[in-house]
C-alpha atoms as an extended CHARMM CRD file, in Angstrom:
* protein
*
       239  EXT
         1         1  MET       CA             91.9520000000      -23.0310000000       36.7610000000  PROA      1               0.0000000000
         2         2  GLY       CA             88.3910000000      -24.0000000000       35.9730000000  PROA      2               0.0000000000
         3         3  LEU       CA             86.3760000000      -26.4310000000       37.9820000000  PROA      3               0.0000000000
         4         4  SER       CA             85.1530000000      -29.6620000000       36.4770000000  PROA      4               0.0000000000
         5         5  ARG       CA             81.4520000000      -30.5030000000       36.2550000000  PROA      5               0.0000000000
         6         6  ALA       CA             81.6200000000      -32.8040000000       39.2420000000  PROA      6               0.0000000000
         7         7  GLN       CA             83.3080000000      -30.1430000000       41.2950000000  PROA      7               0.0000000000
         8         8  LYS       CA             80.6950000000      -27.5190000000       40.2360000000  PROA      8               0.0000000000
         9         9  VAL       CA             77.8850000000      -29.8680000000       41.2070000000  PROA      9               0.0000000000
        10        10  LYS       CA             79.5180000000      -30.5640000000       44.5120000000  PROA      10              0.0000000000
        11        11  LYS       CA             80.1340000000      -26.8830000000       45.2460000000  PROA      11              0.0000000000
        12        12  HSD       CA             77.0120000000      -25.1260000000       43.7820000000  PROA      12              0.0000000000
        13        13  GLY       CA             74.4680000000      -27.8300000000       43.1380000000  PROA      13              0.0000000000
        14        14  GLU       CA             72.9640000000      -29.4320000000       39.9710000000  PROA      14              0.0000000000
        15        15  LEU       CA             71.5280000000      -26.2350000000       38.3670000000  PROA      15              0.0000000000
        16        16  ALA       CA             74.7290000000      -24.3010000000       38.6500000000  PROA      16              0.0000000000
        17        17  ALA       CA             76.5590000000      -26.8970000000       36.5670000000  PROA      17              0.0000000000
        18        18  GLU       CA             74.2520000000      -26.4090000000       33.6370000000  PROA      18              0.0000000000
        19        19  ALA       CA             75.2650000000      -23.5260000000       31.4060000000  PROA      19              0.0000000000
        20        20  PRO       CA             72.9470000000      -22.0320000000       28.7710000000  PROA      20              0.0000000000
        21        21  ALA       CA             73.5390000000      -23.4500000000       25.3600000000  PROA      21              0.0000000000
        22        22  THR       CA             73.3810000000      -20.0610000000       23.6880000000  PROA      22              0.0000000000
        23        23  PRO       CA             73.5970000000      -16.7580000000       25.5010000000  PROA      23              0.0000000000
        24        24  ARG       CA             70.4530000000      -14.5450000000       25.0300000000  PROA      24              0.0000000000
        25        25  THR       CA             70.8540000000      -10.9940000000       23.8380000000  PROA      25              0.0000000000
        26        26  PRO       CA             69.1500000000       -8.0430000000       25.6350000000  PROA      26              0.0000000000
        27        27  ARG       CA             66.8260000000       -7.5160000000       22.6160000000  PROA      27              0.0000000000
        28        28  GLU       CA             65.5820000000      -11.1200000000       22.8180000000  PROA      28              0.0000000000
        29        29  ASP       CA             64.9320000000      -10.6740000000       26.5070000000  PROA      29              0.0000000000
        30        30  ARG       CA             62.8080000000       -7.5950000000       25.8250000000  PROA      30              0.0000000000
        31        31  VAL       CA             60.8730000000       -9.3470000000       23.0750000000  PROA      31              0.0000000000
        32        32  SER       CA             60.1510000000      -12.3820000000       25.2150000000  PROA      32              0.0000000000
        33        33  ALA       CA             59.0770000000      -10.2090000000       28.1420000000  PROA      33              0.0000000000
        34        34  ALA       CA             56.7040000000       -8.1110000000       26.0540000000  PROA      34              0.0000000000
        35        35  PRO       CA             53.1230000000       -9.4500000000       25.7990000000  PROA      35              0.0000000000
        36        36  ARG       CA             52.3060000000      -10.9680000000       22.4760000000  PROA      36              0.0000000000
        37        37  ARG       CA             49.8060000000       -9.0320000000       20.4420000000  PROA      37              0.0000000000
        38        38  GLN       CA             47.1100000000      -10.9470000000       18.6920000000  PROA      38              0.0000000000
        39        39  ARG       CA             47.2080000000      -10.7100000000       14.9590000000  PROA      39              0.0000000000
        40        40  ARG       CA             44.4440000000       -8.5620000000       13.6750000000  PROA      40              0.0000000000
        41        41  SER       CA             42.1180000000      -10.2570000000       11.3480000000  PROA      41              0.0000000000
        42        42  THR       CA             42.1360000000       -8.7360000000        7.8860000000  PROA      42              0.0000000000
        43        43  GLU       CA             38.7390000000      -10.1940000000        7.0640000000  PROA      43              0.0000000000
        44        44  LEU       CA             35.9340000000       -7.6750000000        6.9210000000  PROA      44              0.0000000000
        45        45  PRO       CA             32.7870000000       -8.4350000000        8.9240000000  PROA      45              0.0000000000
        46        46  ALA       CA             29.9700000000       -9.9090000000        6.9140000000  PROA      46              0.0000000000
        47        47  ALA       CA             27.6300000000       -7.2540000000        5.6690000000  PROA      47              0.0000000000
        48        48  GLU       CA             24.2310000000       -7.3010000000        7.2830000000  PROA      48              0.0000000000
        49        49  PRO       CA             21.3650000000       -7.7530000000        4.8830000000  PROA      49              0.0000000000
        50        50  THR       CA             19.6610000000       -4.4660000000        4.1670000000  PROA      50              0.0000000000
        51        51  LYS       CA             16.1740000000       -4.2040000000        5.4960000000  PROA      51              0.0000000000
        52        52  THR       CA             13.7370000000       -2.7210000000        3.0140000000  PROA      52              0.0000000000
        53        53  LYS       CA             10.8780000000       -0.8350000000        4.5420000000  PROA      53              0.0000000000
        54        54  ARG       CA              7.5050000000       -1.9940000000        3.4360000000  PROA      54              0.0000000000
        55        55  GLN       CA              5.4450000000        0.7770000000        1.9510000000  PROA      55              0.0000000000
        56        56  PRO       CA              1.8090000000       -0.3440000000        1.7230000000  PROA      56              0.0000000000
        57        57  GLY       CA              0.8110000000        3.1890000000        0.8240000000  PROA      57              0.0000000000
        58        58  ILE       CA              2.2180000000        2.7660000000       -2.6800000000  PROA      58              0.0000000000
        59        59  LEU       CA              0.1960000000       -0.3890000000       -3.3630000000  PROA      59              0.0000000000
        60        60  ILE       CA             -2.9530000000        1.1630000000       -1.9110000000  PROA      60              0.0000000000
        61        61  ALA       CA             -2.5120000000        4.2980000000       -3.9950000000  PROA      61              0.0000000000
        62        62  VAL       CA             -2.0790000000        2.2370000000       -7.1710000000  PROA      62              0.0000000000
        63        63  VAL       CA             -5.2610000000        0.2310000000       -6.5300000000  PROA      63              0.0000000000
        64        64  MET       CA             -7.2320000000        3.3660000000       -5.6730000000  PROA      64              0.0000000000
        65        65  ILE       CA             -6.0260000000        5.1570000000       -8.8010000000  PROA      65              0.0000000000
        66        66  ILE       CA             -6.9220000000        2.1760000000      -11.0110000000  PROA      66              0.0000000000
        67        67  GLY       CA            -10.4140000000        2.0330000000       -9.4930000000  PROA      67              0.0000000000
        68        68  ALA       CA            -10.8950000000        5.7850000000       -9.9280000000  PROA      68              0.0000000000
        69        69  LEU       CA             -9.7380000000        5.6090000000      -13.5540000000  PROA      69              0.0000000000
        70        70  LEU       CA            -12.1440000000        2.7590000000      -14.2770000000  PROA      70              0.0000000000
        71        71  MET       CA            -15.0150000000        4.7500000000      -12.7380000000  PROA      71              0.0000000000
        72        72  PHE       CA            -13.9960000000        7.7590000000      -14.8020000000  PROA      72              0.0000000000
        73        73  TYR       CA            -13.8260000000        5.6220000000      -17.9630000000  PROA      73              0.0000000000
        74        74  VAL       CA            -17.3070000000        4.2010000000      -17.4630000000  PROA      74              0.0000000000
        75        75  ASN       CA            -19.1620000000        7.3120000000      -16.3180000000  PROA      75              0.0000000000
        76        76  ILE       CA            -17.3510000000       10.0020000000      -18.2870000000  PROA      76              0.0000000000
        77        77  LEU       CA            -16.4930000000        8.2380000000      -21.5320000000  PROA      77              0.0000000000
        78        78  ILE       CA            -18.5090000000        5.0660000000      -22.1900000000  PROA      78              0.0000000000
        79        79  LEU       CA            -21.9700000000        5.9730000000      -20.8690000000  PROA      79              0.0000000000
        80        80  PRO       CA            -22.0800000000        9.5090000000      -22.3360000000  PROA      80              0.0000000000
        81        81  GLU       CA            -21.0510000000        8.0500000000      -25.6960000000  PROA      81              0.0000000000
        82        82  PHE       CA            -23.7940000000        5.4190000000      -25.3870000000  PROA      82              0.0000000000
        83        83  ALA       CA            -26.3260000000        8.1300000000      -24.5510000000  PROA      83              0.0000000000
        84        84  HSD       CA            -25.2730000000       10.1870000000      -27.5470000000  PROA      84              0.0000000000
        85        85  VAL       CA            -25.0700000000        7.4220000000      -30.1420000000  PROA      85              0.0000000000
        86        86  VAL       CA            -27.4890000000        4.6710000000      -29.0860000000  PROA      86              0.0000000000
        87        87  ALA       CA            -29.9770000000        6.5740000000      -26.9130000000  PROA      87              0.0000000000
        88        88  GLU       CA            -30.0390000000        9.5090000000      -29.3710000000  PROA      88              0.0000000000
        89        89  GLY       CA            -29.1830000000       12.0520000000      -26.6770000000  PROA      89              0.0000000000
        90        90  HSD       CA            -31.8830000000       10.8500000000      -24.2790000000  PROA      90              0.0000000000
        91        91  GLY       CA            -29.4060000000       10.1420000000      -21.4640000000  PROA      91              0.0000000000
        92        92  VAL       CA            -28.6920000000        7.0120000000      -19.4280000000  PROA      92              0.0000000000
        93        93  PRO       CA            -30.0010000000        6.0660000000      -15.9690000000  PROA      93              0.0000000000
        94        94  GLU       CA            -26.5510000000        6.0570000000      -14.3200000000  PROA      94              0.0000000000
        95        95  LEU       CA            -26.0310000000        9.7500000000      -15.0260000000  PROA      95              0.0000000000
        96        96  GLN       CA            -29.3750000000       10.8890000000      -13.5970000000  PROA      96              0.0000000000
        97        97  VAL       CA            -28.0540000000       11.8940000000      -10.1730000000  PROA      97              0.0000000000
        98        98  THR       CA            -31.4420000000       12.9520000000       -8.7860000000  PROA      98              0.0000000000
        99        99  GLY       CA            -33.2970000000        9.9350000000      -10.1800000000  PROA      99              0.0000000000
       100       100  TYR       CA            -35.8630000000        9.5160000000      -12.9790000000  PROA      100             0.0000000000
       101       101  SER       CA            -39.4940000000        8.6580000000      -13.4640000000  PROA      101             0.0000000000
       102       102  PRO       CA            -40.9240000000        5.3940000000      -14.8530000000  PROA      102             0.0000000000
       103       103  GLU       CA            -41.9990000000        7.3100000000      -17.9700000000  PROA      103             0.0000000000
       104       104  TRP       CA            -38.4540000000        8.5190000000      -18.5420000000  PROA      104             0.0000000000
       105       105  LEU       CA            -37.1030000000        4.9800000000      -18.2870000000  PROA      105             0.0000000000
       106       106  ALA       CA            -39.8210000000        3.6290000000      -20.5820000000  PROA      106             0.0000000000
       107       107  GLU       CA            -38.8150000000        6.1950000000      -23.2220000000  PROA      107             0.0000000000
       108       108  PHE       CA            -35.1810000000        5.1750000000      -22.7880000000  PROA      108             0.0000000000
       109       109  SER       CA            -36.1030000000        1.5180000000      -23.3160000000  PROA      109             0.0000000000
       110       110  ARG       CA            -38.1020000000        2.3600000000      -26.4530000000  PROA      110             0.0000000000
       111       111  ILE       CA            -35.2900000000        4.3580000000      -28.0370000000  PROA      111             0.0000000000
       112       112  ILE       CA            -32.4440000000        1.8770000000      -27.5250000000  PROA      112             0.0000000000
       113       113  GLY       CA            -34.4450000000       -1.2150000000      -28.5030000000  PROA      113             0.0000000000
       114       114  GLN       CA            -33.3840000000       -4.7940000000      -27.9260000000  PROA      114             0.0000000000
       115       115  ASP       CA            -29.9520000000       -4.4480000000      -29.5210000000  PROA      115             0.0000000000
       116       116  GLY       CA            -29.2420000000       -1.3460000000      -27.5000000000  PROA      116             0.0000000000
       117       117  ALA       CA            -30.4140000000       -3.1070000000      -24.3250000000  PROA      117             0.0000000000
       118       118  ASN       CA            -27.9360000000       -5.9340000000      -24.9420000000  PROA      118             0.0000000000
       119       119  LEU       CA            -25.1210000000       -3.4450000000      -25.5220000000  PROA      119             0.0000000000
       120       120  TYR       CA            -26.1630000000       -1.5430000000      -22.3890000000  PROA      120             0.0000000000
       121       121  ALA       CA            -26.0320000000       -4.7510000000      -20.3230000000  PROA      121             0.0000000000
       122       122  SER       CA            -22.5760000000       -5.6060000000      -21.7230000000  PROA      122             0.0000000000
       123       123  VAL       CA            -21.2560000000       -2.3490000000      -20.2770000000  PROA      123             0.0000000000
       124       124  HSD       CA            -22.5890000000       -3.3230000000      -16.8500000000  PROA      124             0.0000000000
       125       125  TRP       CA            -20.9290000000       -6.7300000000      -16.8640000000  PROA      125             0.0000000000
       126       126  SER       CA            -17.5210000000       -5.6690000000      -18.1810000000  PROA      126             0.0000000000
       127       127  THR       CA            -15.9590000000       -2.3730000000      -17.1550000000  PROA      127             0.0000000000
       128       128  GLY       CA            -19.0430000000       -1.4420000000      -15.1760000000  PROA      128             0.0000000000
       129       129  LEU       CA            -18.4650000000       -4.5150000000      -12.9970000000  PROA      129             0.0000000000
       130       130  LEU       CA            -14.7300000000       -4.0480000000      -12.4880000000  PROA      130             0.0000000000
       131       131  ALA       CA            -14.8640000000       -0.3330000000      -11.6810000000  PROA      131             0.0000000000
       132       132  PRO       CA            -16.8240000000       -0.4760000000       -8.3850000000  PROA      132             0.0000000000
       133       133  LEU       CA            -15.1140000000       -3.6860000000       -7.2290000000  PROA      133             0.0000000000
       134       134  VAL       CA            -11.5540000000       -2.4300000000       -7.7750000000  PROA      134             0.0000000000
       135       135  MET       CA            -12.4590000000        0.9190000000       -6.2710000000  PROA      135             0.0000000000
       136       136  ALA       CA            -13.9410000000       -0.7650000000       -3.1940000000  PROA      136             0.0000000000
       137       137  VAL       CA            -10.8170000000       -2.9150000000       -2.6970000000  PROA      137             0.0000000000
       138       138  GLY       CA             -8.5700000000        0.1500000000       -2.8250000000  PROA      138             0.0000000000
       139       139  TRP       CA            -10.6950000000        2.1070000000       -0.3730000000  PROA      139             0.0000000000
       140       140  ILE       CA            -10.9930000000       -0.8400000000        2.0300000000  PROA      140             0.0000000000
       141       141  LEU       CA             -7.2000000000       -1.1950000000        2.1350000000  PROA      141             0.0000000000
       142       142  PHE       CA             -6.8470000000        2.5330000000        2.6880000000  PROA      142             0.0000000000
       143       143  LEU       CA             -9.2920000000        2.5420000000        5.6040000000  PROA      143             0.0000000000
       144       144  VAL       CA             -7.8660000000       -0.5880000000        7.2430000000  PROA      144             0.0000000000
       145       145  ILE       CA             -4.3310000000        0.8380000000        7.2050000000  PROA      145             0.0000000000
       146       146  TYR       CA             -4.9110000000        4.5240000000        7.9140000000  PROA      146             0.0000000000
       147       147  ALA       CA             -8.3350000000        5.0220000000        9.5240000000  PROA      147             0.0000000000
       148       148  LYS       CA             -8.6980000000        5.1070000000       13.2960000000  PROA      148             0.0000000000
       149       149  ARG       CA            -10.3450000000        2.1590000000       14.9840000000  PROA      149             0.0000000000
       150       150  GLY       CA            -13.8740000000        2.9370000000       15.9190000000  PROA      150             0.0000000000
       151       151  LEU       CA            -16.4260000000        5.0550000000       14.1470000000  PROA      151             0.0000000000
       152       152  GLU       CA            -14.0510000000        6.3690000000       11.5120000000  PROA      152             0.0000000000
       153       153  ARG       CA            -12.9410000000        2.9480000000       10.3070000000  PROA      153             0.0000000000
       154       154  THR       CA            -16.2540000000        1.1490000000       10.8230000000  PROA      154             0.0000000000
       155       155  GLY       CA            -18.3020000000        3.8720000000        9.1490000000  PROA      155             0.0000000000
       156       156  GLY       CA            -15.8990000000        4.0930000000        6.2440000000  PROA      156             0.0000000000
       157       157  LEU       CA            -15.8900000000        0.3320000000        5.7070000000  PROA      157             0.0000000000
       158       158  VAL       CA            -19.6970000000        0.1940000000        5.7960000000  PROA      158             0.0000000000
       159       159  VAL       CA            -19.9810000000        2.9330000000        3.1790000000  PROA      159             0.0000000000
       160       160  THR       CA            -17.2710000000        1.2990000000        1.0670000000  PROA      160             0.0000000000
       161       161  GLY       CA            -19.0300000000       -2.0720000000        1.1970000000  PROA      161             0.0000000000
       162       162  LEU       CA            -22.4090000000       -0.5630000000        0.3550000000  PROA      162             0.0000000000
       163       163  PHE       CA            -21.0810000000        1.2800000000       -2.6820000000  PROA      163             0.0000000000
       164       164  PRO       CA            -20.3190000000       -1.7610000000       -4.9130000000  PROA      164             0.0000000000
       165       165  ALA       CA            -23.3940000000       -3.6100000000       -3.5920000000  PROA      165             0.0000000000
       166       166  VAL       CA            -25.7230000000       -0.7240000000       -4.4590000000  PROA      166             0.0000000000
       167       167  THR       CA            -23.9770000000       -0.1300000000       -7.7910000000  PROA      167             0.0000000000
       168       168  LEU       CA            -24.2460000000       -3.7450000000       -8.9410000000  PROA      168             0.0000000000
       169       169  GLY       CA            -27.7800000000       -4.0450000000       -7.5750000000  PROA      169             0.0000000000
       170       170  GLY       CA            -28.7470000000       -0.9190000000       -9.4910000000  PROA      170             0.0000000000
       171       171  ASN       CA            -27.2790000000       -2.3610000000      -12.6900000000  PROA      171             0.0000000000
       172       172  VAL       CA            -29.4020000000       -5.4980000000      -12.3420000000  PROA      172             0.0000000000
       173       173  ALA       CA            -32.5400000000       -3.5150000000      -11.4650000000  PROA      173             0.0000000000
       174       174  VAL       CA            -32.2000000000       -1.1070000000      -14.3880000000  PROA      174             0.0000000000
       175       175  GLU       CA            -31.6160000000       -3.9430000000      -16.8600000000  PROA      175             0.0000000000
       176       176  GLN       CA            -34.8110000000       -5.6340000000      -15.7020000000  PROA      176             0.0000000000
       177       177  ALA       CA            -36.6740000000       -2.3220000000      -15.8140000000  PROA      177             0.0000000000
       178       178  VAL       CA            -35.4900000000       -1.7130000000      -19.3810000000  PROA      178             0.0000000000
       179       179  ALA       CA            -36.6440000000       -5.2060000000      -20.3560000000  PROA      179             0.0000000000
       180       180  ALA       CA            -40.0680000000       -4.5550000000      -18.7240000000  PROA      180             0.0000000000
       181       181  PRO       CA            -40.7430000000       -0.8150000000      -19.1960000000  PROA      181             0.0000000000
       182       182  ALA       CA            -44.3660000000       -1.1570000000      -18.0710000000  PROA      182             0.0000000000
       183       183  ASN       CA            -43.2620000000       -2.2160000000      -14.5630000000  PROA      183             0.0000000000
       184       184  ALA       CA            -43.2420000000        1.0550000000      -12.6210000000  PROA      184             0.0000000000
       185       185  GLY       CA            -41.9700000000       -0.6480000000       -9.4410000000  PROA      185             0.0000000000
       186       186  LEU       CA            -38.7680000000       -1.8440000000      -11.1120000000  PROA      186             0.0000000000
       187       187  ALA       CA            -38.2150000000        1.5990000000      -12.6190000000  PROA      187             0.0000000000
       188       188  THR       CA            -38.6120000000        3.2780000000       -9.2230000000  PROA      188             0.0000000000
       189       189  LEU       CA            -36.2940000000        0.7670000000       -7.5360000000  PROA      189             0.0000000000
       190       190  SER       CA            -33.5960000000        1.2650000000      -10.1580000000  PROA      190             0.0000000000
       191       191  SER       CA            -33.9430000000        5.0520000000       -9.8140000000  PROA      191             0.0000000000
       192       192  VAL       CA            -33.4670000000        4.8820000000       -6.0300000000  PROA      192             0.0000000000
       193       193  LEU       CA            -30.4140000000        2.6420000000       -6.3570000000  PROA      193             0.0000000000
       194       194  MET       CA            -28.8190000000        4.8330000000       -9.0380000000  PROA      194             0.0000000000
       195       195  SER       CA            -29.2480000000        7.9480000000       -6.8980000000  PROA      195             0.0000000000
       196       196  THR       CA            -28.0680000000        6.1800000000       -3.7410000000  PROA      196             0.0000000000
       197       197  ARG       CA            -24.7950000000        5.1170000000       -5.3000000000  PROA      197             0.0000000000
       198       198  TRP       CA            -23.9230000000        8.7590000000       -6.0200000000  PROA      198             0.0000000000
       199       199  VAL       CA            -24.7160000000        9.6850000000       -2.4340000000  PROA      199             0.0000000000
       200       200  LEU       CA            -22.4700000000        6.8730000000       -1.1840000000  PROA      200             0.0000000000
       201       201  LEU       CA            -19.6920000000        7.9880000000       -3.5190000000  PROA      201             0.0000000000
       202       202  VAL       CA            -19.8260000000       11.5430000000       -2.1560000000  PROA      202             0.0000000000
       203       203  VAL       CA            -19.8280000000       10.2840000000        1.4480000000  PROA      203             0.0000000000
       204       204  LEU       CA            -16.8810000000        8.0250000000        0.6590000000  PROA      204             0.0000000000
       205       205  MET       CA            -14.9390000000       10.9710000000       -0.7640000000  PROA      205             0.0000000000
       206       206  PHE       CA            -15.5560000000       12.9850000000        2.4060000000  PROA      206             0.0000000000
       207       207  VAL       CA            -14.4720000000       10.0710000000        4.6220000000  PROA      207             0.0000000000
       208       208  THR       CA            -11.2950000000        9.6170000000        2.5710000000  PROA      208             0.0000000000
       209       209  LEU       CA            -10.5330000000       13.3310000000        2.7080000000  PROA      209             0.0000000000
       210       210  GLY       CA            -11.0800000000       13.3720000000        6.4870000000  PROA      210             0.0000000000
       211       211  VAL       CA             -8.6940000000       10.4550000000        7.0520000000  PROA      211             0.0000000000
       212       212  PHE       CA             -6.0760000000       11.9980000000        4.7760000000  PROA      212             0.0000000000
       213       213  LEU       CA             -6.2080000000       15.3950000000        6.4940000000  PROA      213             0.0000000000
       214       214  ARG       CA             -6.0020000000       13.7880000000        9.9460000000  PROA      214             0.0000000000
       215       215  LYS       CA             -2.9030000000       11.7940000000        8.9820000000  PROA      215             0.0000000000
       216       216  MET       CA             -1.2530000000       14.9010000000        7.5450000000  PROA      216             0.0000000000
       217       217  ARG       CA             -2.0220000000       16.8740000000       10.7100000000  PROA      217             0.0000000000
       218       218  GLU       CA             -0.5470000000       14.1140000000       12.9070000000  PROA      218             0.0000000000
       219       219  ARG       CA              2.6290000000       14.0010000000       10.8330000000  PROA      219             0.0000000000
       220       220  LEU       CA              3.0490000000       17.7500000000       11.0110000000  PROA      220             0.0000000000
       221       221  GLN       CA              2.6340000000       17.6960000000       14.7850000000  PROA      221             0.0000000000
       222       222  THR       CA              5.2790000000       14.9860000000       15.2340000000  PROA      222             0.0000000000
       223       223  PHE       CA              7.6630000000       16.3470000000       12.6050000000  PROA      223             0.0000000000
       224       224  ASP       CA             11.1310000000       17.1890000000       13.9610000000  PROA      224             0.0000000000
       225       225  PRO       CA             13.1220000000       19.2950000000       11.4450000000  PROA      225             0.0000000000
       226       226  VAL       CA             16.4200000000       18.7930000000       13.3390000000  PROA      226             0.0000000000
       227       227  ALA       CA             16.0960000000       14.9940000000       13.3340000000  PROA      227             0.0000000000
       228       228  ALA       CA             15.0210000000       15.0450000000        9.7020000000  PROA      228             0.0000000000
       229       229  ASN       CA             18.0850000000       17.1050000000        8.7800000000  PROA      229             0.0000000000
       230       230  GLU       CA             20.4080000000       14.7390000000       10.6500000000  PROA      230             0.0000000000
       231       231  GLN       CA             18.8470000000       11.7570000000        8.9260000000  PROA      231             0.0000000000
       232       232  ARG       CA             19.2860000000       13.4540000000        5.5760000000  PROA      232             0.0000000000
       233       233  LYS       CA             22.9680000000       14.0650000000        6.3320000000  PROA      233             0.0000000000
       234       234  LYS       CA             23.5180000000       10.4280000000        7.2750000000  PROA      234             0.0000000000
       235       235  LYS       CA             21.7080000000        9.2190000000        4.1820000000  PROA      235             0.0000000000
       236       236  PHE       CA             23.5040000000       11.4280000000        1.6700000000  PROA      236             0.0000000000
       237       237  GLY       CA             26.8140000000       11.7880000000        3.5290000000  PROA      237             0.0000000000
       238       238  ARG       CA             26.7650000000       15.5580000000        3.6820000000  PROA      238             0.0000000000
       239       239  SER       CA             28.1530000000       17.6350000000        6.4890000000  PROA      239             0.0000000000
């Protein structure tokens, strides 16, 4: 015969009188005892922005090539054509690497005349102006980025700065000498400046070649073929 609630409370206490509303199954007990696992997020992590490596060498190479092409255009195409057509094969001052005499310049002035002198000056203040300036900008950038601090960079920058200054100064001097062929001093000054600019150009080429060879030697010394191969595998996904 079952006990009443009051009797159960009296005999076993308050908690013993309370019966579970619904009996729990063994499976529910195991589930409740097991630690709850956090739901994995299905959202992919935000992609990091790709970092593009700056390559100043490309810009520097483009500027240097443009300057070299302009120099080539002026000294290999325009001026030889002027010497052949206008100066009647006499030659032009810019292409006299070892200089010229006042008599030679006076003959040049006589042959080209006033119209030829104006055309000659127009070459100086168009392509002849851009060529040394663009070339100097390209070489300055090259030396600032790649030349060693000290004599290599300072000497290269001095030569690079002198080149356009001497070139433009020579253009002005030769125009004045052509306009006043009897002035031997102007003719001599223009001859010295024209020869000096070729010397500076040769020195600048040697400085550039020296910097380039040094950088190549340093890269070869620090080159690790194993690391380069691993990087190539990661980049192209090859095993």
